[in-house]
C-alpha positions as a LaTeX table, in Angstrom:
\begin{tabular}{lrrr}
\hline
Residue & $x$ (\AA) & $y$ (\AA) & $z$ (\AA) \\
\hline
Unk1 & 69.62 & $-2.95$ & $-80.25$ \\
Unk2 & 69.42 & $-6.61$ & $-79.23$ \\
Unk3 & 65.71 & $-6.62$ & $-79.90$ \\
Unk4 & 66.30 & $-5.20$ & $-83.39$ \\
Unk5 & 68.90 & $-7.87$ & $-84.15$ \\
Unk6 & 66.53 & $-10.57$ & $-82.94$ \\
Unk7 & 63.78 & $-9.27$ & $-85.24$ \\
Unk8 & 66.16 & $-9.14$ & $-88.21$ \\
Unk9 & 67.34 & $-12.68$ & $-87.47$ \\
Unk10 & 63.76 & $-13.97$ & $-87.38$ \\
Unk11 & 62.99 & $-12.29$ & $-90.72$ \\
Unk12 & 66.07 & $-13.85$ & $-92.32$ \\
Unk13 & 65.14 & $-17.27$ & $-90.94$ \\
Unk14 & 61.58 & $-16.98$ & $-92.28$ \\
Unk15 & 62.84 & $-15.88$ & $-95.70$ \\
Unk16 & 65.28 & $-18.78$ & $-95.95$ \\
Unk17 & 62.64 & $-21.26$ & $-94.79$ \\
Unk18 & 60.15 & $-19.97$ & $-97.36$ \\
Unk19 & 62.77 & $-20.19$ & $-100.10$ \\
Unk20 & 63.62 & $-23.78$ & $-99.23$ \\
Unk21 & 59.97 & $-24.71$ & $-99.15$ \\
Unk22 & 59.33 & $-23.22$ & $-102.57$ \\
Unk23 & 62.36 & $-24.94$ & $-104.08$ \\
Unk24 & 61.45 & $-28.37$ & $-102.71$ \\
Unk25 & 57.87 & $-27.88$ & $-103.89$ \\
Unk26 & 58.88 & $-27.28$ & $-107.50$ \\
Unk27 & 58.01 & $-29.90$ & $-110.09$ \\
Unk28 & 59.55 & $-29.61$ & $-113.51$ \\
Unk29 & 57.95 & $-32.62$ & $-115.16$ \\
Unk30 & 54.51 & $-33.32$ & $-113.79$ \\
Unk31 & 55.61 & $-35.86$ & $-111.21$ \\
Unk32 & 54.13 & $-39.13$ & $-110.12$ \\
Unk33 & 52.65 & $-37.58$ & $-106.98$ \\
Unk34 & 50.56 & $-35.17$ & $-109.03$ \\
Unk35 & 49.52 & $-37.86$ & $-111.49$ \\
Unk36 & 47.98 & $-40.00$ & $-108.76$ \\
Unk37 & 45.45 & $-37.26$ & $-108.04$ \\
Unk38 & 44.32 & $-36.94$ & $-111.68$ \\
Unk39 & 41.98 & $-39.20$ & $-113.62$ \\
Unk40 & 42.37 & $-38.39$ & $-117.30$ \\
Unk41 & 39.61 & $-39.05$ & $-119.83$ \\
Unk42 & 41.57 & $-41.47$ & $-121.99$ \\
Unk43 & 38.49 & $-43.19$ & $-123.46$ \\
Unk44 & 37.62 & $-40.52$ & $-126.00$ \\
Unk45 & 37.31 & $-40.67$ & $-129.77$ \\
Unk46 & 38.30 & $-37.03$ & $-130.33$ \\
Unk47 & 41.81 & $-36.06$ & $-131.35$ \\
Unk48 & 41.85 & $-33.63$ & $-128.42$ \\
Unk49 & 39.68 & $-33.64$ & $-125.30$ \\
Unk50 & 39.61 & $-30.86$ & $-122.71$ \\
Unk51 & 37.83 & $-31.57$ & $-119.43$ \\
Unk52 & 37.15 & $-28.29$ & $-117.63$ \\
Unk53 & 37.04 & $-27.81$ & $-113.87$ \\
Unk54 & 36.73 & $-24.69$ & $-111.72$ \\
Unk55 & 40.19 & $-23.21$ & $-112.30$ \\
Unk56 & 42.02 & $-25.97$ & $-114.21$ \\
Unk57 & 41.51 & $-28.21$ & $-117.19$ \\
Unk58 & 42.75 & $-31.66$ & $-118.16$ \\
Unk59 & 43.88 & $-32.17$ & $-121.76$ \\
Unk60 & 44.28 & $-35.44$ & $-123.63$ \\
Unk61 & 45.84 & $-35.29$ & $-127.12$ \\
Unk62 & 46.41 & $-37.98$ & $-129.70$ \\
Unk63 & 49.94 & $-37.63$ & $-131.02$ \\
Unk64 & 51.32 & $-38.66$ & $-134.41$ \\
Unk65 & 54.71 & $-36.99$ & $-134.00$ \\
Unk66 & 57.57 & $-37.21$ & $-131.53$ \\
Unk67 & 56.73 & $-33.85$ & $-129.93$ \\
Unk68 & 53.77 & $-31.61$ & $-129.12$ \\
Unk69 & 54.17 & $-27.83$ & $-128.79$ \\
Unk70 & 51.66 & $-26.24$ & $-126.44$ \\
Unk71 & 51.20 & $-22.57$ & $-125.60$ \\
Unk72 & 48.65 & $-19.88$ & $-124.87$ \\
Unk73 & 48.29 & $-16.16$ & $-125.62$ \\
Unk74 & 48.70 & $-13.24$ & $-123.25$ \\
Unk75 & 46.50 & $-10.13$ & $-123.11$ \\
Unk76 & 48.44 & $-8.62$ & $-126.03$ \\
Unk77 & 47.97 & $-11.69$ & $-128.22$ \\
Unk78 & 51.58 & $-12.81$ & $-127.90$ \\
Unk79 & 52.43 & $-16.50$ & $-127.55$ \\
Unk80 & 53.33 & $-17.63$ & $-124.04$ \\
Unk81 & 54.38 & $-21.05$ & $-122.80$ \\
Unk82 & 51.98 & $-23.13$ & $-120.71$ \\
Unk83 & 52.72 & $-24.23$ & $-117.16$ \\
Unk84 & 51.90 & $-27.95$ & $-117.06$ \\
Unk85 & 51.50 & $-30.51$ & $-114.31$ \\
Unk86 & 50.72 & $-34.24$ & $-114.13$ \\
Unk87 & 52.14 & $-34.78$ & $-117.64$ \\
Unk88 & 51.48 & $-38.39$ & $-118.69$ \\
Unk89 & 52.00 & $-40.47$ & $-121.82$ \\
Unk90 & 49.80 & $-43.47$ & $-122.63$ \\
Unk91 & 50.95 & $-46.17$ & $-125.03$ \\
Unk92 & 48.50 & $-47.82$ & $-127.42$ \\
Unk93 & 48.51 & $-50.84$ & $-125.08$ \\
Unk94 & 47.10 & $-48.48$ & $-122.36$ \\
Unk95 & 50.20 & $-48.51$ & $-120.14$ \\
Unk96 & 51.09 & $-45.08$ & $-118.74$ \\
Unk97 & 54.36 & $-43.37$ & $-117.85$ \\
Unk98 & 55.54 & $-39.97$ & $-116.55$ \\
Unk99 & 58.68 & $-38.07$ & $-117.60$ \\
Unk100 & 60.52 & $-39.34$ & $-114.52$ \\
Unk101 & 60.15 & $-42.93$ & $-115.76$ \\
Unk102 & 61.65 & $-42.66$ & $-119.25$ \\
Unk103 & 64.46 & $-40.49$ & $-120.63$ \\
Unk104 & 62.82 & $-40.15$ & $-124.06$ \\
Unk105 & 59.77 & $-38.59$ & $-122.41$ \\
Unk106 & 60.73 & $-35.07$ & $-121.31$ \\
Unk107 & 59.66 & $-31.42$ & $-121.45$ \\
Unk108 & 61.41 & $-28.34$ & $-122.85$ \\
Unk109 & 60.13 & $-24.90$ & $-121.96$ \\
Unk110 & 60.92 & $-21.50$ & $-123.45$ \\
Unk111 & 59.22 & $-18.13$ & $-123.05$ \\
Unk112 & 56.83 & $-18.87$ & $-125.95$ \\
Unk113 & 56.43 & $-22.66$ & $-126.13$ \\
Unk114 & 56.28 & $-25.70$ & $-123.92$ \\
Unk115 & 57.41 & $-28.75$ & $-125.90$ \\
Unk116 & 56.45 & $-32.25$ & $-124.79$ \\
Unk117 & 58.74 & $-34.94$ & $-126.25$ \\
Unk118 & 57.05 & $-38.34$ & $-126.28$ \\
Unk119 & 58.65 & $-41.81$ & $-126.53$ \\
Unk120 & 56.79 & $-42.81$ & $-129.71$ \\
Unk121 & 54.86 & $-40.95$ & $-132.42$ \\
Unk122 & 51.59 & $-42.55$ & $-131.42$ \\
Unk123 & 49.57 & $-43.01$ & $-128.27$ \\
Unk124 & 48.23 & $-40.10$ & $-126.22$ \\
Unk125 & 49.71 & $-37.40$ & $-124.02$ \\
Unk126 & 47.85 & $-35.68$ & $-121.19$ \\
Unk127 & 48.47 & $-32.80$ & $-118.79$ \\
Unk128 & 46.79 & $-30.37$ & $-116.42$ \\
Unk129 & 46.92 & $-26.56$ & $-116.84$ \\
Unk130 & 45.27 & $-23.51$ & $-115.28$ \\
Unk131 & 42.48 & $-21.52$ & $-116.90$ \\
Unk132 & 40.27 & $-18.49$ & $-116.35$ \\
Unk133 & 36.93 & $-18.80$ & $-114.62$ \\
Unk134 & 34.04 & $-19.94$ & $-116.87$ \\
Unk135 & 35.93 & $-19.53$ & $-120.14$ \\
Unk136 & 38.76 & $-21.04$ & $-122.11$ \\
Unk137 & 40.53 & $-19.98$ & $-125.29$ \\
Unk138 & 42.94 & $-22.52$ & $-126.70$ \\
Unk139 & 45.15 & $-22.59$ & $-129.81$ \\
Unk140 & 44.69 & $-25.67$ & $-131.98$ \\
Unk141 & 47.98 & $-27.55$ & $-131.51$ \\
Unk142 & 47.24 & $-30.64$ & $-133.55$ \\
Unk143 & 47.70 & $-31.27$ & $-137.25$ \\
Unk144 & 45.44 & $-34.09$ & $-138.34$ \\
Unk145 & 47.54 & $-34.71$ & $-141.46$ \\
Unk146 & 44.32 & $-34.89$ & $-143.49$ \\
Unk147 & 42.15 & $-32.45$ & $-145.44$ \\
Unk148 & 39.89 & $-31.98$ & $-142.44$ \\
Unk149 & 41.14 & $-30.45$ & $-139.22$ \\
Unk150 & 41.46 & $-32.36$ & $-135.93$ \\
Unk151 & 38.38 & $-33.27$ & $-133.93$ \\
Unk152 & 37.94 & $-31.60$ & $-130.55$ \\
Unk153 & 35.80 & $-32.14$ & $-127.48$ \\
Unk154 & 35.35 & $-29.76$ & $-124.54$ \\
Unk155 & 33.59 & $-31.11$ & $-121.45$ \\
Unk156 & 32.06 & $-28.39$ & $-119.29$ \\
Unk157 & 31.93 & $-28.55$ & $-115.49$ \\
Unk158 & 28.78 & $-30.02$ & $-113.97$ \\
Unk159 & 25.80 & $-27.64$ & $-114.04$ \\
Unk160 & 27.28 & $-25.42$ & $-116.78$ \\
Unk161 & 25.88 & $-24.68$ & $-120.25$ \\
Unk162 & 26.51 & $-22.60$ & $-123.40$ \\
Unk163 & 23.08 & $-22.54$ & $-125.07$ \\
Unk164 & 21.99 & $-19.02$ & $-123.99$ \\
Unk165 & 23.55 & $-16.62$ & $-126.54$ \\
Unk166 & 23.96 & $-13.64$ & $-124.20$ \\
Unk167 & 25.63 & $-15.70$ & $-121.48$ \\
Unk168 & 27.53 & $-18.36$ & $-123.43$ \\
Unk169 & 29.44 & $-18.49$ & $-126.69$ \\
Unk170 & 31.38 & $-21.08$ & $-128.69$ \\
Unk171 & 33.82 & $-20.57$ & $-131.56$ \\
Unk172 & 34.17 & $-21.90$ & $-134.19$ \\
Unk173 & 30.44 & $-22.31$ & $-134.67$ \\
Unk174 & 30.36 & $-25.72$ & $-136.41$ \\
Unk175 & 29.90 & $-27.48$ & $-133.08$ \\
Unk176 & 27.38 & $-29.78$ & $-131.46$ \\
Unk177 & 26.41 & $-30.22$ & $-127.83$ \\
Unk178 & 25.05 & $-33.09$ & $-125.81$ \\
Unk179 & 24.60 & $-33.77$ & $-122.11$ \\
Unk180 & 26.32 & $-36.85$ & $-120.70$ \\
Unk181 & 26.07 & $-37.69$ & $-116.99$ \\
Unk182 & 25.10 & $-34.14$ & $-116.10$ \\
Unk183 & 27.93 & $-32.48$ & $-118.07$ \\
Unk184 & 27.60 & $-30.71$ & $-121.41$ \\
Unk185 & 29.99 & $-31.95$ & $-124.11$ \\
Unk186 & 30.86 & $-29.49$ & $-126.89$ \\
Unk187 & 32.26 & $-31.31$ & $-129.93$ \\
Unk188 & 33.69 & $-30.42$ & $-133.33$ \\
Unk189 & 34.19 & $-33.04$ & $-136.02$ \\
Unk190 & 36.81 & $-30.82$ & $-137.61$ \\
Unk191 & 38.47 & $-27.64$ & $-136.36$ \\
Unk192 & 40.10 & $-25.75$ & $-139.19$ \\
Unk193 & 40.64 & $-22.46$ & $-137.36$ \\
Unk194 & 43.77 & $-21.54$ & $-135.42$ \\
Unk195 & 42.00 & $-21.54$ & $-132.06$ \\
Unk196 & 38.77 & $-22.37$ & $-130.27$ \\
Unk197 & 37.01 & $-20.63$ & $-127.40$ \\
Unk198 & 34.19 & $-21.53$ & $-125.05$ \\
Unk199 & 32.45 & $-19.20$ & $-122.60$ \\
Unk200 & 29.88 & $-20.89$ & $-120.38$ \\
Unk201 & 27.58 & $-20.12$ & $-117.46$ \\
Unk202 & 25.98 & $-21.76$ & $-114.46$ \\
Unk203 & 22.41 & $-22.87$ & $-115.13$ \\
Unk204 & 21.28 & $-20.99$ & $-112.02$ \\
Unk205 & 22.50 & $-17.79$ & $-113.69$ \\
Unk206 & 19.45 & $-18.03$ & $-115.97$ \\
Unk207 & 17.17 & $-17.31$ & $-113.01$ \\
Unk208 & 19.27 & $-14.29$ & $-112.07$ \\
Unk209 & 19.33 & $-13.12$ & $-115.67$ \\
Unk210 & 15.56 & $-13.65$ & $-115.97$ \\
Unk211 & 14.97 & $-11.74$ & $-112.74$ \\
Unk212 & 17.09 & $-8.81$ & $-113.91$ \\
Unk213 & 15.35 & $-8.81$ & $-117.29$ \\
Unk214 & 11.97 & $-8.85$ & $-115.54$ \\
Unk215 & 12.94 & $-5.94$ & $-113.28$ \\
Unk216 & 14.18 & $-3.95$ & $-116.25$ \\
Unk217 & 10.97 & $-4.71$ & $-118.17$ \\
Unk218 & 8.76 & $-3.60$ & $-115.26$ \\
Unk219 & 10.91 & $-0.51$ & $-114.78$ \\
Unk220 & 10.59 & 0.27 & $-118.47$ \\
Unk221 & 6.80 & $-0.06$ & $-118.36$ \\
Unk222 & 6.58 & 2.16 & $-115.29$ \\
Unk223 & 8.83 & 4.74 & $-116.92$ \\
Unk224 & 6.84 & 4.67 & $-120.15$ \\
Unk225 & 3.55 & 5.02 & $-118.22$ \\
Unk226 & 4.85 & 7.95 & $-116.21$ \\
Unk227 & 6.14 & 9.62 & $-119.37$ \\
Unk228 & 2.75 & 9.17 & $-121.05$ \\
Unk229 & 0.95 & 10.63 & $-118.01$ \\
Unk230 & 3.18 & 13.71 & $-118.07$ \\
Unk231 & 2.51 & 14.23 & $-121.77$ \\
Unk232 & $-1.26$ & 14.04 & $-121.23$ \\
Unk233 & $-0.99$ & 16.39 & $-118.25$ \\
Unk234 & 0.84 & 18.96 & $-120.38$ \\
Unk235 & $-1.75$ & 18.60 & $-123.12$ \\
Unk236 & $-4.54$ & 19.36 & $-120.63$ \\
Unk237 & $-2.69$ & 22.42 & $-119.34$ \\
Unk238 & $-2.17$ & 23.70 & $-122.87$ \\
Unk239 & $-5.84$ & 23.18 & $-123.71$ \\
Unk240 & $-6.94$ & 25.04 & $-120.55$ \\
Unk241 & $-4.60$ & 27.91 & $-121.28$ \\
Unk242 & $-5.79$ & 28.08 & $-124.86$ \\
Unk243 & $-9.43$ & 28.02 & $-123.77$ \\
Unk244 & $-8.93$ & 30.94 & $-121.37$ \\
Unk245 & $-7.21$ & 33.04 & $-124.03$ \\
Unk246 & $-9.95$ & 32.37 & $-126.59$ \\
Unk247 & $-12.66$ & 33.33 & $-124.05$ \\
Unk248 & $-11.03$ & 36.67 & $-123.24$ \\
Unk249 & $-10.70$ & 37.54 & $-126.93$ \\
Unk250 & $-14.46$ & 36.98 & $-127.51$ \\
Unk251 & $-15.56$ & 39.43 & $-124.75$ \\
Unk252 & $-16.73$ & 42.90 & $-126.06$ \\
\hline
\end{tabular}
């Protein structure tokens, strides 16, 4: 009985300790500690720039309003709020602040939207969010206020590409690509659709894909050759059988 009580007590202690750890580790505003580990790509001409990494991406948006609503879509296509970290606002004079440093810079979150309230309707706001491996689908949050849509830039991880149609894809299709410092930049001068998506691949995957295609091609040739041999074999058998029958019919 004492041993059972001791085990139960240890489990309770572990549960409480884990709960305290998770509570103290929460960050509701993208704190200063997280920001120090992130280097945002502020020097960009696009209205929105997404820098992709293995399982996260960094976003930098030009803002012309006092708030920016960000969200994603679940597997059923329903809107779902984004979990953000390292949220930062940059003034036109290039000074930067986090939500903990100014009351007018704060974040509201509901089940469908995450709303970033910025101090002024200009400057840029940046954050970090999670993503799926080797792909990203993102709603277009910005309204350029002009006839053309906002300009976008997506920077792929090092060694990744989108140029092979079967392995990579980009939507909408009015995009351009260029390689800068070993990373492919996908750019749109104007995005007029409701969302954009990029699926990319590792350059080394081309060798694997080529090897598989080669194996399939050789296998196809071998199969076709074997099939042709069987057909010719059957034709010979039919001719021999036909010859024997004709010979017997000609005998008196």
